[in-house]
N, C-alpha and C positions, 0 to 999 in steps of 0.2 A: 397132425397134432393129437388126434384121438389115440394114436398108438403110444405117444409119449405119456399121456395121462394114464392110459391103461398100464403101462410099464411102471409108473410111479406108484399107482395104487397097489398093484400086485407086489412090488418090492416092499412097500411099507407093511403090507399084510404079512409077508414072509418074515421080515425083521421083527415085527411085533409077535408073531407066532413063535419065533425062536427065543427071543429074549424076555417076553412077557406074555406067555400063553394064557395065563389066567385072566388077563385084563382085556383081551382082544374084543370080546363082545361088548363089555361095558364101555370101552373106549369108543367103539363105533356108534353105540347108542347115544352116548353123551355128545359126540361130535354132530350127529344128526339132529339131536335136540337143540344144540346151540345154533346150528345152521338155520333151522326153522324159526327159532326165537329171534335171531338177528334179522332174518328176512322180514318177519312181521313188524319188528321195530323200525326197520328202514322204510317200510311203506309210509309211515308218518313223515319221516324226513323228506322223502321224495315227493310225497303229496303236497307238502308245504311249498317246496321249491318249484315243482312243476306248475302248481297253481299260481305261484308268483310270476313265472314266465308267461303263463296264459293271460293273467291280468295285465301284465306288461304289454303283451301283444294286443289285447282287446282295447287298451287305453291308448294305443298308437305310440306308446313309449319306445317300442321296437323301431319305429320309423325315426324317432329322434336319435336313438342310439346309432342307427344306421347313418344318419346325417353326421353325427360326431365322428364316427369311425370311417366314414366313406373315403376321405382323403388317404389315410394310411392304408386302407384296404385296396383302393385303386392303385396306390404305389406298389404294394406288395403283390397283388394278383393281376394287375392290368385292368383294362376296361371290361366291365361286365354289365349285365342288365341289372336293374334295380332290385328285382326279387332275389337274384343270386347274391348280390351285395348284401342285402338284408339278412339272408340266411348265413352268410359268412360271418357277419357282425354278431348275430345271435349265437352262432356256434362258438365264437371266440369269447363272447360275454359269459356264456354258460360255463365254459371251461375256467374262466377267470374266477368265478364264484364257486368253483369246485363241483360243478354238476355235469360230470362227463356223460352220464346217462341222458340228461336233458339236452346236451349238446348233439347227441347222435342224430336225431331226426333232422336238425338244422344242417348238420354236416352232410348227410345223405342228399338233401335237397340242393345244397350248395354244390356238391360234386356233380349232380345231374346238370346243373346250370353251367358248370365249368367245362363239361364234356363237349367237345367240338365234333363228335362223331368219328373221331379217329380210333384206330385200334390200339393205341397206347396212350398212356397218361401224358398230359402236357405239363408245362412248368407250373401253372397255377394249381393244377390238381395235386402235384407232388408237394408244392408248398403248403397246401391245405392239410395234407396228410402229416407233414412234418410238424406244423403248428399244432394240429390235433394230438399227435402222438406225444409231443413234449409238453403240451398244454400248460401255459402259464396259469398259475393259481395264486390269486391274492387272498382268497378266503377258501381254504380247503374244507368246505362244509361236510362233505361225506366222511372224510378221515376224522375230522373233529367229532362228528356224530358217532362214528365207530368207537373212538376212544372214550367218549362219554358213556356209551352203552356198555363198554367193557369195564367201567368203573375207574377210569383214569382220574387222578387227583387234579391234574391240570391238562385237560384235553387240547387246549389251544396253544400249548407251548411249542407246537410244531410249526407255528405260523411263519416265522422268519426262515427257518431251514427249508420249508416248502417253497417259499417265494424264490430263494436262491437256487434251489435244486430244480425248479421248473423254468426260471427265467434264463439261466445260463445255457441249458441245452436248446431252448427255443431259439435264442439269438444265434447260437452256433449253427444249428440246423438251417436256419434261414440264410445265413452267410454261405454255408456249403452248397445249398441248392442254387443260390445266385452265382457262385463261382463256377459250379459245374456247368450251368447253362451258358454262362459267358464264355467259358472255355470251349464248349461244344459249338457255339456260334462262330467263334474265331478259328476253330481247329478243324 
């Protein structure tokens, strides 16, 4: 992956040097400044939502969420221990509210709980990766925050397209994983 990024950076520098040689330094400096500025602004957005997730965990709301989602999670992932189930539920909940970065620690813990010590991924692990990768988002807070920081007139206008664009691949991915494992079991 690092070779791909290196290739893209070198190629963009060459194209910029050929077509806009006078702007290469100012373009790089402006992009670096914008990257640092956006990173600092995102600290506030993430701090609020990570704090919300921590308060939710401290108030035992995560256990209530786990109870609500436990039946669907058991159906999708099979029987797991309570801690793994809670981590799966929190991972999915974090993705639903658009906090992929907040979902990562829960996903890692869930993956450890789903690992049966085999040398390859089992069905539940693959299902978690698929659900995480396609990540249903009912409230894409990070993208809405990015659009607001960039000065969008209506940063939340992406709400319905985001729901459709994340719901459809998630359902399709879950169906494909189930079909693959059903075929593997019978074949």
